[in-house]
N, C-alpha and C positions, 0 to 999 in steps of 0.2 A: 045344526051340527055340521062339523067340517068333514072334509073327505079324508080318508085314510091314505096318505101319500106313500106309506111304507108297505102297503099290501103287495104280496107276491103271490101270483096264482099258483096253487099247488095241484099237481097232477100225480096219478098213480101209474107206475110201470105195469104193463099187462103181463110181463114175465115174472118178476120177482115180488111185485106188490109194494116196492119202496115208494114213499111219497117224497117228491122232489119239486123244485121250482120248474116252471114250464121251460125255462131256458136250458135246463140241465138234461132234458129229455128230447128225443126225436119224435115228431108227430108223424103218424102214418095215416094214409087215407086210401080208399079204393079208387082206381082210375076207371074210366068208362068200360074197359074190358074186364073188370073185376079183379085186377092184379093189385097187390099191396105195393104202394109206392111211398117214398119219403116226401113229406110236405115241409120244406124248410121255411116257406113263407108263413105258415101257420094259418093260412086263410083258404086252404083248399075246401072244395065243396063236399058236403056230406059229413057223415060221422067220422070222427077221428079217434085214434088210439095212440097212446104214448108208450115208448120203450126207452130204457136206460141206454146210455152211450157205450156200454161195455160189451165185449164179445159174448160172454155167457148169456146175457139177456137176449141179445139179438139172435144168437144161435138157437135159443129155445122156441123162437117164433114158429118154426116149421113143425114142431112136435106138439102133440096134444091139440086141444080145442081153443087155445088162447085167441087166435085171430077170429075164429067163427063166433066166439062169445063176445069179443070186443066189438065186432062189426054187426052182430046180430044177424048173421047170414047162415043159411043151410048149405050143406055141401062143402067140398074142399076149397080153401083159399090158398093161393100161392103168391110168393114174393116176385116182384118184377125182376127179370134177369140182371139188370144193371144194379139194383139194390143188393141182390145176392152176391154179385161180384165184389161190390164195395165191402160187404161184411166178411168175405172170405180172405181179405188181406190181413196182414199181421198187425198186432197191437190193438188198442182200443179204437173205436169208430170216432172220427172227428166230425163234428157238425159243420156243415158248409153254410156260411152266411150268404143270403141272397139279397 
């Protein structure tokens, strides 16, 4: 049997539940201090979660238990200050290629 060359990894946004290709979402991981940071390389250590590139989805991250459920952690989780600054800018979030 041959390989499926057209396969695109599908991930689910933790905010809206939309299923999209991995390249259309931003991967989030926890840094050693327990802050949620963006992982543009896609190879960060530990459990990852994906979120859409639009402001409503990113804005919902700090409300509810989305992050705790995605990372399987107890207690509050917060976004890294730099990531929070990026998402507070106008328009949709742009993925930075590394």
